[in-house]
N, C-alpha and C positions, 0 to 999 in steps of 0.2 A: 169345587170342582171333581170331576172322578173320572177316571180314563183307563182304557188296558194299552201299555207301552206296545207300541207300533215298530221302536227302533229307538237305537242309541246312537248318537253320532257325537263323541266327545263329549262337550256339556249341553250339547242339545237331544230332548229328547220329541217322539212324535207320540202323540197320543190317539184312540179312538177315542171320542168323548162318549161316557155312558151316563145311563140315570137306570133308578132303581124301577124294577117291573114292578105294578103292582099285583101281587099274588095274594092267597091266603097262607102261602105257605110261610113259615116262621124264618126259613133262610131266606136272604138277601139274593135275588135274581137280577142281574145286570142285563140292559137290554141297549145295544149299539144305536147311538142317536144317527148315524151316518155323517157325523163331522170330525173332522182331525184337527188337532192343534199342536203347533211345535212350541217347546218352551225352552227358553235357556234358564238353566241351572248355573247359579253361580257358585263359587267355591264355598260361600260362608252360609248357602241353604242347606238345614239338617235334614238328611234323608233317613226314617226311622222305620222299622218293621214292627206293625201292629197284628192283632188279631190271631197270634200265633203262627207267625211265616217265618220261622228262623231258617236262614239257607245253612245247606249242607256246607262245611269248611268255615262257617264264621265261629270265630274262637270265643266272641262274646254272645250268646243266648238271649242276652238284655234288649228290651223291646225299646231302651231310651239311648241305645249306642248308635251313632251315625254309620250310615254306610255310604261309600264313594257312587258318585252318578254309574261308573261304569260297572258297577255290582247290580243296577237293573238289566230285567232281563224281558225281553220280547213275550207278550202275553200277562205280564206282572198287572197286577190293579192297582194304581196308584191314588190317593188322595192328595188335591193339592190345594194349597193356602196362599193365598197372594198378601203381602202387606196392605193396610189399610188405604183403600182410595188410590191404588196405583194397580198396575199390570207387573209387577214385581214378583216373582215367586219367593215366599216366606219360609217353607216348609212343605214336604212331601213324606207321605207313609204308605208303606207297600203294605196293603191288605188281603192280597190274596195271591 
């Protein structure tokens, strides 16, 4: 699932769900689906930064280092993975 962060409140994030817009452009364009979802992110969920999105002030530019939920910012685009056959968030990656 892919979404744009609308808000972060403790360990709960609210996302505007997105889908890839079908364009001839080589870069991905996101389209808002009009749906929102609240996700609870437990302390054991790994949140990584991918596709060249290091944050200023982040002492480790490695894309494999985990960041806390509190580092997510409004308008971040994130991809979310669930544990198999559950609604439990397993992993989050910031893509933009």
